[in-house]
Gaussian input, Z-matrix of N, CA and C with variables (Angstrom, degrees):
# hf/3-21g

backbone

0 1
 N
 C     1     B1
 C     2     B2     1     A1
 N     3     B3     2     A2     1     D1
 C     4     B4     3     A3     2     D2
 C     5     B5     4     A4     3     D3
 N     6     B6     5     A5     4     D4
 C     7     B7     6     A6     5     D5
 C     8     B8     7     A7     6     D6
 N     9     B9     8     A8     7     D7
 C    10    B10     9     A9     8     D8
 C    11    B11    10    A10     9     D9
 N    12    B12    11    A11    10    D10
 C    13    B13    12    A12    11    D11
 C    14    B14    13    A13    12    D12
 N    15    B15    14    A14    13    D13
 C    16    B16    15    A15    14    D14
 C    17    B17    16    A16    15    D15
 N    18    B18    17    A17    16    D16
 C    19    B19    18    A18    17    D17
 C    20    B20    19    A19    18    D18
 N    21    B21    20    A20    19    D19
 C    22    B22    21    A21    20    D20
 C    23    B23    22    A22    21    D21
 N    24    B24    23    A23    22    D22
 C    25    B25    24    A24    23    D23
 C    26    B26    25    A25    24    D24
 N    27    B27    26    A26    25    D25
 C    28    B28    27    A27    26    D26
 C    29    B29    28    A28    27    D27
 N    30    B30    29    A29    28    D28
 C    31    B31    30    A30    29    D29
 C    32    B32    31    A31    30    D30
 N    33    B33    32    A32    31    D31
 C    34    B34    33    A33    32    D32
 C    35    B35    34    A34    33    D33
 N    36    B36    35    A35    34    D34
 C    37    B37    36    A36    35    D35
 C    38    B38    37    A37    36    D36
 N    39    B39    38    A38    37    D37
 C    40    B40    39    A39    38    D38
 C    41    B41    40    A40    39    D39
 N    42    B42    41    A41    40    D40
 C    43    B43    42    A42    41    D41
 C    44    B44    43    A43    42    D42
 N    45    B45    44    A44    43    D43
 C    46    B46    45    A45    44    D44
 C    47    B47    46    A46    45    D45
 N    48    B48    47    A47    46    D46
 C    49    B49    48    A48    47    D47
 C    50    B50    49    A49    48    D48
 N    51    B51    50    A50    49    D49
 C    52    B52    51    A51    50    D50
 C    53    B53    52    A52    51    D51
 N    54    B54    53    A53    52    D52
 C    55    B55    54    A54    53    D53
 C    56    B56    55    A55    54    D54
 N    57    B57    56    A56    55    D55
 C    58    B58    57    A57    56    D56
 C    59    B59    58    A58    57    D57
 N    60    B60    59    A59    58    D58
 C    61    B61    60    A60    59    D59
 C    62    B62    61    A61    60    D60
 N    63    B63    62    A62    61    D61
 C    64    B64    63    A63    62    D62
 C    65    B65    64    A64    63    D63
 N    66    B66    65    A65    64    D64
 C    67    B67    66    A66    65    D65
 C    68    B68    67    A67    66    D66
 N    69    B69    68    A68    67    D67
 C    70    B70    69    A69    68    D68
 C    71    B71    70    A70    69    D69
 N    72    B72    71    A71    70    D70
 C    73    B73    72    A72    71    D71
 C    74    B74    73    A73    72    D72
 N    75    B75    74    A74    73    D73
 C    76    B76    75    A75    74    D74
 C    77    B77    76    A76    75    D75
 N    78    B78    77    A77    76    D76
 C    79    B79    78    A78    77    D77
 C    80    B80    79    A79    78    D78
 N    81    B81    80    A80    79    D79
 C    82    B82    81    A81    80    D80
 C    83    B83    82    A82    81    D81
 N    84    B84    83    A83    82    D82
 C    85    B85    84    A84    83    D83
 C    86    B86    85    A85    84    D84
 N    87    B87    86    A86    85    D85
 C    88    B88    87    A87    86    D86
 C    89    B89    88    A88    87    D87
 N    90    B90    89    A89    88    D88
 C    91    B91    90    A90    89    D89
 C    92    B92    91    A91    90    D90
 N    93    B93    92    A92    91    D91
 C    94    B94    93    A93    92    D92
 C    95    B95    94    A94    93    D93
 N    96    B96    95    A95    94    D94
 C    97    B97    96    A96    95    D95
 C    98    B98    97    A97    96    D96
 N    99    B99    98    A98    97    D97
 C   100   B100    99    A99    98    D98
 C   101   B101   100   A100    99    D99
 N   102   B102   101   A101   100   D100
 C   103   B103   102   A102   101   D101
 C   104   B104   103   A103   102   D102
 N   105   B105   104   A104   103   D103
 C   106   B106   105   A105   104   D104
 C   107   B107   106   A106   105   D105
 N   108   B108   107   A107   106   D106
 C   109   B109   108   A108   107   D107
 C   110   B110   109   A109   108   D108
 N   111   B111   110   A110   109   D109
 C   112   B112   111   A111   110   D110
 C   113   B113   112   A112   111   D111
 N   114   B114   113   A113   112   D112
 C   115   B115   114   A114   113   D113
 C   116   B116   115   A115   114   D114
 N   117   B117   116   A116   115   D115
 C   118   B118   117   A117   116   D116
 C   119   B119   118   A118   117   D117
 N   120   B120   119   A119   118   D118
 C   121   B121   120   A120   119   D119
 C   122   B122   121   A121   120   D120
 N   123   B123   122   A122   121   D121
 C   124   B124   123   A123   122   D122
 C   125   B125   124   A124   123   D123
 N   126   B126   125   A125   124   D124
 C   127   B127   126   A126   125   D125
 C   128   B128   127   A127   126   D126
 N   129   B129   128   A128   127   D127
 C   130   B130   129   A129   128   D128
 C   131   B131   130   A130   129   D129
 N   132   B132   131   A131   130   D130
 C   133   B133   132   A132   131   D131
 C   134   B134   133   A133   132   D132
 N   135   B135   134   A134   133   D133
 C   136   B136   135   A135   134   D134
 C   137   B137   136   A136   135   D135
 N   138   B138   137   A137   136   D136
 C   139   B139   138   A138   137   D137
 C   140   B140   139   A139   138   D138
 N   141   B141   140   A140   139   D139
 C   142   B142   141   A141   140   D140
 C   143   B143   142   A142   141   D141
 N   144   B144   143   A143   142   D142
 C   145   B145   144   A144   143   D143
 C   146   B146   145   A145   144   D144
 N   147   B147   146   A146   145   D145
 C   148   B148   147   A147   146   D146
 C   149   B149   148   A148   147   D147

   B1=1.4515
   B2=1.5375
   B3=1.3202
   B4=1.4630
   B5=1.5161
   B6=1.3201
   B7=1.4561
   B8=1.5251
   B9=1.3272
   B10=1.4716
   B11=1.5301
   B12=1.3033
   B13=1.4707
   B14=1.5268
   B15=1.3198
   B16=1.4553
   B17=1.5268
   B18=1.3038
   B19=1.4637
   B20=1.5179
   B21=1.3382
   B22=1.4602
   B23=1.5207
   B24=1.3356
   B25=1.4539
   B26=1.5351
   B27=1.3084
   B28=1.4668
   B29=1.5228
   B30=1.3167
   B31=1.4547
   B32=1.5148
   B33=1.3136
   B34=1.4581
   B35=1.5139
   B36=1.3042
   B37=1.4564
   B38=1.5231
   B39=1.3002
   B40=1.4646
   B41=1.5187
   B42=1.3258
   B43=1.4616
   B44=1.5259
   B45=1.3093
   B46=1.4622
   B47=1.5143
   B48=1.3251
   B49=1.4572
   B50=1.5219
   B51=1.3221
   B52=1.4648
   B53=1.5273
   B54=1.3136
   B55=1.4650
   B56=1.5240
   B57=1.3260
   B58=1.4686
   B59=1.5251
   B60=1.3208
   B61=1.4694
   B62=1.5264
   B63=1.3262
   B64=1.4708
   B65=1.5316
   B66=1.3342
   B67=1.4621
   B68=1.5240
   B69=1.3287
   B70=1.4617
   B71=1.5169
   B72=1.3405
   B73=1.4652
   B74=1.5282
   B75=1.3139
   B76=1.4578
   B77=1.5164
   B78=1.3386
   B79=1.4644
   B80=1.5260
   B81=1.3214
   B82=1.4588
   B83=1.5204
   B84=1.3086
   B85=1.4582
   B86=1.5175
   B87=1.3215
   B88=1.4640
   B89=1.5205
   B90=1.3372
   B91=1.4636
   B92=1.5229
   B93=1.3649
   B94=1.4593
   B95=1.5248
   B96=1.3177
   B97=1.4496
   B98=1.5199
   B99=1.3274
   B100=1.4511
   B101=1.5227
   B102=1.3309
   B103=1.4543
   B104=1.5268
   B105=1.3441
   B106=1.4640
   B107=1.5294
   B108=1.3373
   B109=1.4619
   B110=1.5244
   B111=1.3283
   B112=1.4654
   B113=1.5222
   B114=1.3305
   B115=1.4579
   B116=1.5131
   B117=1.3150
   B118=1.4493
   B119=1.5129
   B120=1.3182
   B121=1.4649
   B122=1.5316
   B123=1.3169
   B124=1.4642
   B125=1.5201
   B126=1.3063
   B127=1.4592
   B128=1.5123
   B129=1.3183
   B130=1.4691
   B131=1.5278
   B132=1.3276
   B133=1.4666
   B134=1.5202
   B135=1.3165
   B136=1.4550
   B137=1.5208
   B138=1.3284
   B139=1.4593
   B140=1.5215
   B141=1.3333
   B142=1.4709
   B143=1.5176
   B144=1.3275
   B145=1.4630
   B146=1.5123
   B147=1.3408
   B148=1.4855
   B149=1.5139
   A1=108.15
   A2=117.03
   A3=120.93
   A4=110.65
   A5=115.17
   A6=120.31
   A7=109.62
   A8=118.38
   A9=120.31
   A10=110.32
   A11=115.78
   A12=121.23
   A13=109.29
   A14=115.48
   A15=121.49
   A16=108.29
   A17=116.59
   A18=121.06
   A19=107.07
   A20=115.21
   A21=120.07
   A22=112.34
   A23=116.53
   A24=119.18
   A25=109.63
   A26=116.37
   A27=122.72
   A28=107.51
   A29=116.12
   A30=120.85
   A31=107.65
   A32=116.58
   A33=120.24
   A34=110.80
   A35=115.20
   A36=122.17
   A37=107.69
   A38=115.98
   A39=121.71
   A40=107.69
   A41=115.63
   A42=120.76
   A43=108.64
   A44=116.04
   A45=121.38
   A46=107.53
   A47=116.00
   A48=122.32
   A49=109.68
   A50=117.81
   A51=119.73
   A52=110.76
   A53=116.89
   A54=121.21
   A55=108.54
   A56=116.21
   A57=120.76
   A58=111.85
   A59=115.41
   A60=121.58
   A61=107.38
   A62=118.07
   A63=119.64
   A64=110.85
   A65=115.90
   A66=121.35
   A67=108.79
   A68=116.60
   A69=121.40
   A70=108.67
   A71=116.19
   A72=120.91
   A73=111.95
   A74=116.69
   A75=120.81
   A76=112.49
   A77=117.75
   A78=120.24
   A79=111.41
   A80=116.79
   A81=121.75
   A82=110.49
   A83=115.76
   A84=121.44
   A85=107.14
   A86=116.73
   A87=120.04
   A88=110.33
   A89=114.82
   A90=119.97
   A91=111.22
   A92=116.20
   A93=120.84
   A94=109.62
   A95=115.32
   A96=122.76
   A97=107.85
   A98=117.99
   A99=122.05
   A100=109.28
   A101=115.98
   A102=121.92
   A103=110.58
   A104=118.16
   A105=120.13
   A106=110.17
   A107=117.04
   A108=122.30
   A109=108.18
   A110=117.36
   A111=122.20
   A112=107.86
   A113=116.91
   A114=121.75
   A115=108.80
   A116=115.23
   A117=120.22
   A118=110.16
   A119=116.55
   A120=119.72
   A121=110.62
   A122=115.72
   A123=122.00
   A124=107.98
   A125=116.54
   A126=119.73
   A127=110.01
   A128=116.17
   A129=121.59
   A130=112.07
   A131=118.25
   A132=121.55
   A133=110.47
   A134=116.17
   A135=121.74
   A136=107.43
   A137=119.36
   A138=120.70
   A139=111.47
   A140=114.92
   A141=118.70
   A142=109.05
   A143=115.86
   A144=121.28
   A145=108.97
   A146=116.21
   A147=119.25
   A148=111.67
   D1=139.31
   D2=179.99
   D3=-92.53
   D4=155.60
   D5=177.30
   D6=-70.52
   D7=146.62
   D8=177.65
   D9=-67.67
   D10=152.68
   D11=177.60
   D12=-68.15
   D13=142.64
   D14=179.04
   D15=-114.76
   D16=124.70
   D17=177.11
   D18=-88.60
   D19=113.55
   D20=-179.30
   D21=-95.04
   D22=-25.89
   D23=-176.79
   D24=-159.31
   D25=143.32
   D26=169.83
   D27=-128.19
   D28=132.18
   D29=173.57
   D30=-100.23
   D31=139.41
   D32=-178.66
   D33=-126.07
   D34=153.74
   D35=175.81
   D36=-150.39
   D37=152.40
   D38=176.62
   D39=-132.15
   D40=130.65
   D41=178.21
   D42=-121.18
   D43=137.30
   D44=174.59
   D45=-114.62
   D46=123.10
   D47=-177.33
   D48=-117.10
   D49=131.42
   D50=178.38
   D51=-70.05
   D52=148.58
   D53=174.28
   D54=-89.42
   D55=161.04
   D56=-179.94
   D57=-64.34
   D58=-33.86
   D59=-179.71
   D60=-147.80
   D61=160.09
   D62=176.71
   D63=-56.59
   D64=141.43
   D65=178.83
   D66=-120.52
   D67=148.25
   D68=179.31
   D69=-146.18
   D70=147.62
   D71=177.95
   D72=-118.31
   D73=16.07
   D74=-179.51
   D75=97.21
   D76=-18.18
   D77=178.45
   D78=-120.34
   D79=-35.88
   D80=-178.43
   D81=-129.05
   D82=150.45
   D83=173.16
   D84=-119.68
   D85=136.98
   D86=-177.91
   D87=-143.99
   D88=157.51
   D89=178.05
   D90=-126.68
   D91=16.77
   D92=176.53
   D93=-155.43
   D94=164.10
   D95=177.35
   D96=-125.64
   D97=136.17
   D98=179.28
   D99=-109.70
   D100=133.04
   D101=-177.13
   D102=-125.05
   D103=114.66
   D104=175.47
   D105=-86.55
   D106=146.33
   D107=178.66
   D108=-134.66
   D109=133.51
   D110=174.87
   D111=-125.83
   D112=129.98
   D113=177.38
   D114=-128.98
   D115=151.51
   D116=178.43
   D117=-143.77
   D118=150.51
   D119=178.86
   D120=-69.17
   D121=154.45
   D122=177.59
   D123=-131.52
   D124=97.25
   D125=-177.29
   D126=64.69
   D127=-122.77
   D128=-179.99
   D129=-85.47
   D130=-8.00
   D131=-175.29
   D132=-101.23
   D133=137.41
   D134=173.72
   D135=-126.04
   D136=123.60
   D137=-179.75
   D138=-65.63
   D139=152.18
   D140=177.64
   D141=-74.96
   D142=151.24
   D143=179.18
   D144=-83.79
   D145=145.63
   D146=177.45
   D147=-68.89

């Protein structure tokens, strides 16, 4: 049996991008979209940040 993976660190970032035009879904109106990103190292490899 292998040992469970241990998360030692998570890096986070949040990006807000404007939309081309205002958007609405009948309840909210918005003019941007927010995207959260979480990355973590895997052994000797660390993913690049966006």
